C-alpha positions in Angstrom: -8.6 -108.7 31.7 -10.2 -105.3 31.0 -7.6 -102.2 31.5 -9.2 -100.2 34.7 -6.4 -97.8 35.6 -4.8 -95.2 33.3 -1.9 -92.8 33.8 -2.0 -90.0 31.2 -0.8 -86.5 30.5 -3.8 -84.1 29.9 -3.0 -81.0 27.9 -5.2 -77.9 27.6 -4.6 -74.4 26.0 -7.6 -72.0 26.3 -8.5 -68.9 24.6 -7.6 -66.6 27.6 -3.9 -67.4 26.5 -2.7 -67.7 30.1 -0.8 -70.6 29.1 -0.7 -74.4 28.4 -2.1 -76.4 31.4 -0.6 -79.9 31.9 -1.5 -82.5 34.4 -0.2 -86.0 35.0 -3.4 -87.8 36.4 -4.4 -91.3 37.2 -7.9 -92.6 36.3 -9.5 -95.6 37.9 -12.7 -97.5 37.1 -14.5 -99.4 40.0 -18.2 -99.2 39.3 -17.6 -95.6 38.6 -14.7 -93.4 37.7 -12.3 -91.7 40.1 -9.2 -89.5 39.4 -6.0 -88.2 41.2 -4.0 -85.3 39.9 -0.2 -86.1 40.6 1.5 -83.2 39.0 -0.1 -80.1 37.6 1.6 -76.9 35.9 0.8 -74.0 33.6 3.5 -73.3 31.2 3.2 -69.4 30.4 3.3 -68.6 26.7 6.2 -66.5 25.5 5.1 -63.0 24.3 5.9 -64.0 20.6 3.2 -66.9 20.9 0.6 -64.8 22.7 0.8 -62.5 19.7 0.7 -65.3 17.1 -2.4 -67.0 18.9 -4.1 -63.7 19.5 -4.1 -63.1 15.7 -5.0 -66.7 14.5 -8.5 -65.7 13.1 -6.8 -63.1 10.7 -4.6 -65.7 8.9 -5.2 -67.5 5.7 -5.7 -71.3 5.8 -2.2 -71.6 4.1 -0.5 -69.5 6.9 -2.5 -71.5 9.6 -1.0 -74.6 8.2 2.5 -73.4 8.9 1.6 -72.0 12.2 -0.1 -75.5 13.1 3.3 -77.1 12.3 5.4 -74.7 14.4 2.8 -74.9 17.3 2.9 -78.7 17.2 6.5 -78.5 17.5 6.6 -76.0 20.3 3.8 -77.9 22.0 6.0 -81.2 21.9 8.8 -79.4 23.6 6.6 -78.2 26.4 5.2 -81.6 26.9 8.5 -83.2 26.9 9.8 -80.8 29.4 6.9 -81.5 31.8 7.5 -85.4 31.5 11.3 -84.9 32.0 10.7 -82.5 35.0 8.8 -85.0 36.8 10.5 -88.1 35.6 7.2 -89.7 34.2 7.8 -93.0 33.0 4.2 -94.7 33.1 2.3 -92.8 30.5 -0.6 -94.6 28.7 -1.1 -91.7 26.4 -0.7 -87.9 26.0 -4.1 -86.4 25.7 -4.3 -82.9 24.0 -6.8 -80.3 23.1 -4.5 -78.3 20.9 -5.4 -74.7 20.6 -8.4 -73.4 18.8 -7.7 -71.4 15.6 -11.0 -71.4 14.0 -14.4 -72.3 15.3 -17.4 -72.0 13.0 -19.4 -75.1 13.4 -22.5 -73.5 11.7 -20.2 -73.6 8.7 -19.0 -77.2 9.4 -15.6 -75.8 10.4 -13.4 -76.2 13.4 -9.6 -76.3 13.5 -7.3 -76.7 16.5 -3.6 -76.3 15.9 -1.1 -78.7 17.7 -2.8 -81.8 16.7 -0.7 -83.0 13.8 0.5 -86.7 13.7 4.1 -85.2 14.2 3.3 -84.7 17.9 3.4 -88.5 18.6 6.6 -88.9 16.7 8.2 -85.8 18.6 7.0 -87.1 22.0 7.6 -90.8 21.0 4.4 -91.6 22.9 0.7 -92.4 22.0 -1.2 -89.3 21.6 -5.0 -88.7 21.6 -6.1 -85.4 20.2 -8.5 -83.5 17.8 -11.5 -84.1 19.8 -13.7 -81.5 18.0 -13.5 -82.2 14.3 -15.7 -85.5 14.4 -18.5 -83.9 16.3 -18.9 -81.0 13.9 -18.8 -83.5 11.0 -21.7 -85.1 12.8 -23.6 -81.8 12.8 -22.6 -80.8 16.3 -21.1 -77.7 17.8 -17.9 -79.5 18.6 -18.1 -77.9 22.0 -18.4 -77.8 24.9 -16.6 -81.2 25.4 -16.0 -81.1 29.1 -19.5 -82.1 30.2 -18.8 -85.8 29.8 -16.3 -85.2 32.7 -18.9 -83.3 34.7 -21.3 -86.4 34.0 -18.8 -89.0 35.1 -16.4 -87.3 37.5 -18.4 -84.4 39.2 -22.0 -85.7 39.1 -22.6 -84.6 42.7 -23.1 -81.0 41.6 -26.2 -79.6 40.0 -24.3 -77.3 38.0 -20.6 -77.1 36.8 -19.4 -73.7 35.7 -16.1 -73.1 34.4 -14.8 -69.4 34.0 -12.1 -69.3 31.6 -11.7 -67.4 28.4 -15.5 -68.1 28.2 -18.0 -69.0 30.9 -19.4 -72.4 30.2 -21.9 -74.5 32.1 -23.2 -78.0 32.3 -26.2 -79.5 34.2 -28.8 -82.2 33.7 -32.4 -81.6 32.6 -34.8 -84.5 32.5 -31.8 -86.9 33.2 -30.0 -85.7 30.1 -26.7 -83.7 30.3 -26.7 -80.4 28.6 -24.1 -77.9 28.4 -23.2 -74.6 26.4 -21.2 -71.5 26.6 -22.8 -68.6 28.4 -20.6 -65.4 27.6 -17.0 -64.3 27.2 -15.1 -63.7 30.5 -11.2 -63.6 30.6 -10.9 -63.1 26.8 -12.4 -59.7 27.3 -11.3 -58.8 30.9 -7.6 -59.6 30.1 -7.6 -57.8 26.8 -8.7 -54.5 28.6 -6.3 -54.8 31.7 -3.5 -55.4 29.4 -3.7 -51.9 28.3 -2.7 -51.0 32.0 0.2 -53.3 31.8 -1.2 -56.2 33.7 -1.8 -59.8 32.6 -5.1 -59.9 34.7 -7.1 -58.0 37.1 -5.8 -59.4 40.6 -8.9 -60.5 42.6 -10.8 -58.0 40.4 -9.6 -55.0 42.4 -9.5 -52.7 39.3 -13.0 -53.6 38.3 -14.3 -53.0 41.9 -13.3 -49.4 41.7 -15.1 -48.5 38.4 -18.5 -47.5 37.5 -21.1 -49.5 35.5 -22.1 -47.8 32.3 -25.8 -49.0 32.1 -26.1 -48.2 28.4 -23.2 -50.5 27.4 -24.3 -53.0 29.8 -27.9 -53.0 28.3 -26.4 -53.4 24.8 -24.2 -56.2 25.7 -27.2 -58.1 27.5 -29.1 -57.5 24.3 -26.8 -59.4 21.9 -28.5 -62.0 19.7 -26.5 -64.8 21.1 -28.0 -64.7 24.6 -31.6 -65.1 23.0 -30.6 -68.4 21.4 -31.3 -71.7 23.0 -28.6 -74.4 23.4 -26.6 -76.2 22.0 -24.4 -73.1 21.3 -20.9 -72.3 21.6 -18.6 -69.1 21.4 -15.2 -68.4 19.6 -12.9 -65.6 19.4 -14.3 -64.6 16.0 -17.7 -63.8 17.8 -15.9 -61.6 20.3 -14.0 -59.7 17.7 -17.1 -59.0 15.9 -19.6 -58.4 18.5 -18.0 -57.5 21.8 -14.8 -55.4 21.1 -16.3 -52.9 18.7 -19.2 -52.4 21.1 -17.2 -51.7 24.1 -14.6 -49.6 22.2 -17.4 -47.3 20.8 -18.1 -46.2 24.4 -14.5 -44.8 25.0 -14.6 -45.7 28.6 -11.8 -46.0 31.2 -10.4 -49.4 31.7 -11.8 -49.7 35.2 -15.4 -48.7 34.0 -15.1 -51.4 31.0 -14.0 -54.0 33.6 -16.7 -53.3 36.0 -19.4 -53.3 33.4 -18.3 -56.2 31.8 -18.2 -58.2 35.3 -21.8 -57.0 35.6 -22.6 -58.5 32.3 -20.9 -61.8 33.0 -22.8 -62.2 36.4 -26.1 -61.2 35.0 -25.7 -63.7 32.1 -24.7 -66.6 34.6 -27.6 -65.7 36.9 -30.0 -66.0 34.1 -28.8 -69.6 33.3 -28.4 -70.7 37.0 -31.7 -69.4 38.3 -33.6 -71.3 36.1 -33.7 -74.4 38.6 -34.5 -74.4 42.2 -31.8 -73.9 44.6 -28.8 -76.3 44.0 -25.0 -76.6 44.2 -22.7 -74.9 41.7 -19.2 -76.0 41.2 -17.1 -73.1 39.8 -13.6 -73.7 38.4 -11.2 -71.9 36.1 -9.0 -68.9 36.3 -12.0 -66.6 36.8 -12.3 -68.0 40.3 -9.5 -65.8 41.5 -11.4 -62.8 40.5 -13.0 -62.4 43.8 -14.9 -59.4 42.7 -16.4 -61.4 39.8 -17.3 -64.4 42.2 -19.0 -61.9 44.8 -21.1 -60.5 41.9 -22.2 -63.8 40.8 -23.0 -65.1 44.4 -25.2 -61.9 44.9 -27.5 -62.9 41.9 -27.9 -66.5 42.0 -29.9 -68.8 44.3 -27.6 -71.7 44.4 -24.8 -72.7 46.9 -21.4 -71.8 45.3 -18.8 -74.5 45.8 -15.1 -73.8 44.8 -12.9 -76.9 44.9 -9.6 -77.3 46.7 -6.2 -77.9 45.0 -5.3 -78.2 41.4 -9.0 -78.9 40.2 -9.7 -75.1 40.2 -7.3 -74.3 37.5 -6.7 -77.8 35.8 -10.2 -79.2 35.5 -10.2 -78.8 31.8 -6.8 -80.4 31.4 -7.9 -83.1 33.7 -11.0 -83.8 31.6 -9.2 -83.7 28.3 -7.1 -86.3 29.7 -10.3 -88.2 30.6 -11.7 -87.8 27.1 -8.5 -89.4 25.7 -9.1 -92.4 28.2 -12.7 -92.8 27.0 -11.4 -92.7 23.3 -8.8 -95.5 24.0 -11.6 -97.5 25.4 -13.8 -96.7 22.5 -16.4 -95.4 24.8 -18.7 -92.3 24.4 -17.0 -89.1 25.3 -19.1 -86.7 23.3 -22.7 -86.3 24.1 -25.4 -85.4 21.3 -27.5 -83.7 24.0 -24.5 -81.2 24.8 -23.3 -80.5 21.2 -26.3 -81.1 19.0 -24.5 -83.9 17.1 -26.6 -86.6 15.3 -25.5 -89.1 17.8 -23.3 -89.8 20.9 -19.8 -90.9 19.9 -16.3 -91.7 20.8 -14.3 -88.6 19.4 -10.6 -88.0 18.7 -7.8 -89.3 16.7 -5.2 -91.7 18.2 -1.6 -91.2 16.8 1.2 -93.7 17.4 4.9 -92.8 17.3 
């Protein structure tokens, strides 16, 4: 009989470096897919790892290989502690995104650390990981990967927007799922609020006290990436090259940088959402807690904003990487060519056994 229920650990580490998200979730298939998050937790990165991960793009490939090994060992420790804390015995697989070190799909390159075969050995469990590489090899962007979850788990919404290190969106056009990165979010906001000694701008309170610099805002909105059509994706390298030097050249106070960049984020999101008639917009990710940002987005769009209850807000990506792993185990499509630009739909990821 076909396996229709799965219990997995989903693992996600995003570019905002706020930690490793872990979920223990069950998926059930009965005509359509449903899920239930049983446990969810974010493991904050120690400062030493924050510094290493922040500087990944500046390492040689040789240095990255050593970091990859060390990070995989660290990740195994974190996952094992999660499994032990909640006494999880029924696990079909650990499904892990790893952490993006390099993402240059235009050069046929994407590299996520934490996806070595040793992960399965150190966990003594089946592991599904490295979801991006195959898509890039097939000519795709290797991102975003979450839209298959939007398609099969959150299809009642017209748009699914995630506000993490970057804002990414998925929707349907002519019955085909499309998705892409819109702009940076927390990867920029958190960097500048760090200068004031904070990990993040609580509820956007600091940004709300600033003044928008219209010249900087205009230059941000004029960046070439925003003129390109999907499929398209962003990485830390692009931010390092295009965003930080531009902002720093203005020598603004932090509160003014934050307010200007929030205006930029809201503007770019509105450009994408307002292309359709009024609909429903599901917003998830850590950016949901930036109430000032959410207010700015609401003020510019013509769709009804829905913010989910419970763990789905923060753990949607970890949840969906768990789901990607389940689809891979079933050898079913988990990567859509309409989203990434790959030559075909495919079942992406590598399965490792202990």
